[in-house]
N, C-alpha and C positions, 0 to 999 in steps of 0.2 A: 141962185141954184147952187146947192152944195155938192161938192165933189168928194167922194170917199175913195181913198186908196186902199185897196185890199191886197195884202201880201199873200199871194197864192203859194202854198206849199213851201214856205221858207222853213227849211228843216235843219236840225242840228243833231249830232250824235253826242250825247253826254255820257262819259265813261267814268265809273268809279272803280278804282283798283283795290283789290283785297283778296282774301282767301275764303273759300267756302268752308263751312263746318263750325259747329258750336264753339270749339276750342279757340277759334280765331275771332269770334263775334265781338265787336266793340273794342278790339285791341288798337294800338296806335297804327299798326300796319294796315288796318281795315278802315281807316278814316274816309277813304274814297267811297267805299260802300255806304258809310253812314251819311255822308254829305248828299250823295245821289238819292238815297232812300228818303232823306228829309225833303229834298226838292220834289220828289214824286208824291210824297204824302201831302205836302203843302198844296199841290195842284190837283189833288184828288185822283191820282193814278194808282194802278195796281200792277205789281210785278207778276209775270208768268215765267215759267221755266221754258226757255226756248233754246235754239241752237247755240251752244258754247257760252250761254249767259242767262242770267235773270234779266228780263226785258220789260220795260213799261213805256207806254206811249202817252205823252201829255200834250195837250193843246192849250196855248196861252198867248193872248195878244197877237193872234194871227200866225204864231209860230208853232211848229211841230217839234217836239223834243223826243227823240228815241233814246231812252235812258238804259244803259246796259251796265251790269255788274258781272264781269266774266266769271264763269264757273270752271275755268281751266287751271286754277291756281295762279298765283302771282307771276311765276317765272314763264308762263306761257300766255300771258295776257294778250300779246300781239296777235295770236291766232283769232281770238274773238273780235278784236278791234278791226282787223283786216276783213274778216267775214262781214261784219255789220256795216262797215264803210262801203264795201262792194255791194252788199244787198240793197242798201238805201241809196246807192249811187251818189255818195257824198265824197267831197275832197277832205284831206286831213285838216284844212283850214276851217271846215264846218264842224269840227269836233272840239270837244273840251275834255281833257283828262284830269281828273282830280286824284291827287296822290300825296302820300305822307312824305315829309322831308326832314331828315335829321340835321341837315346843315342850316336849318332855320329854327330860331327859338319858338317856343309855344306861343309867343305874343305876335307872331307874324304870319301873313299869307302873302304869296307872291304869284302873280299871273304874268306869263310871258307867251309871246306868239310862237316862239321856237326855243331851241336850246337842247343841250346834250342830256343824256340819261342821268348824269351825276352819280353813277354807280348804283342806281336803283334798278333792280332786276326786272320789275314790271315795265318800266320805261325802256329798258334795254331790249326787251322782247318786242315791244311795239315798234321801236326804231328799226329793228331787223325785219319785221314783218311788212312794214309799209315803206321801207327804204328811204326814210327822211327823218330829220330832226325838226322839220318845220311843221309842227302841229301844236296848238295851244295847250298849255299845262297850267293848272292851278295847284301850286304846291302849298300844302298845309303843314306849317311848321310844327314839329313834335318835340323839338329840342334834342339834346344829346347828353342827357343827365345819366350817364352810365359809365362804369369802370371800363378800362381798356379790355378789349376782347369780349365784352358782354353786349355788343350792339344787337345781336340776334334776339337775346332774351328781352332786351328793352323794347324793341319794335314789336315783338310778338306779345308783349305784356299789356295788361289793362291800364287804363288811366288811373292815377291816384285820385282819391276823393277830393283833395284840394285843387286838382286840375279841372275837375268836371265842369264848374261854372264857366270857365274860360273856353273849354272845348265846345260847350253848348253855344256860347256867344259866337264863336268862330264858325260853327256849322251854319248858324243863321246868316252870318255875313257871307259865307261861301255860296249859299243858296241865292242870296241877293246878287252876288257877282255873276252867277250863271244867267240870271234874268237880264242883267245889264249887258252882258256879253252878247246875248242873243237879240236884244231889242235895240241897243245903241252902238254896239261894236266893241272891239277888244280894247281900244285906247281909253274910252270912258270907264270900262271895267277895271283896267289897270290903275287908272287914277283914283278909283274908289278905294282900293285896298293896299297898293304896293308900298306906300310910305306911312301906313298906319301902324301904330303900336296898339295892340288889343290888350286891354287890362280890365280886370273886375275891380271896381272901386267899392 
């Protein structure tokens, strides 16, 4: 006799940070949007315009992924995250926030179960809204190749043509990380990427 274990309503909130508007599309600061969009596309979902966010629901391997890209602009991301955590009755530990990170080189991804905002306005807003730093974050390294005082122009700028292949590779690896996080747990997901150097050969 075979026994099947069915995971009933194992749900996660997957959050991609960015800014709405064509002028921000596919900029470094919007990589969270692009990763979550790639995840939704891979699993056949579609975004709808909902409360404080573009939202898509994806089902895969017995899991439900509520994927949100806040439409509040980056500095008020926490409003959307708090609303959707409450609406879906999820804890911060059942969420994963994908965010750009200037303190990491373009060759790196880093997943942590908790940690400070690191000066990132989107993470700062989330931390204030949910009153904890204990929520998983997937930091997507964008590097810091900019002159002093030019950080804003850099993060709001588009990827260079020579960066695009690596950006695409890391988006694919980020999607895989979300899958591993939801099906195996955060430690296997961290082991998958945290010590890797991503390069295009």
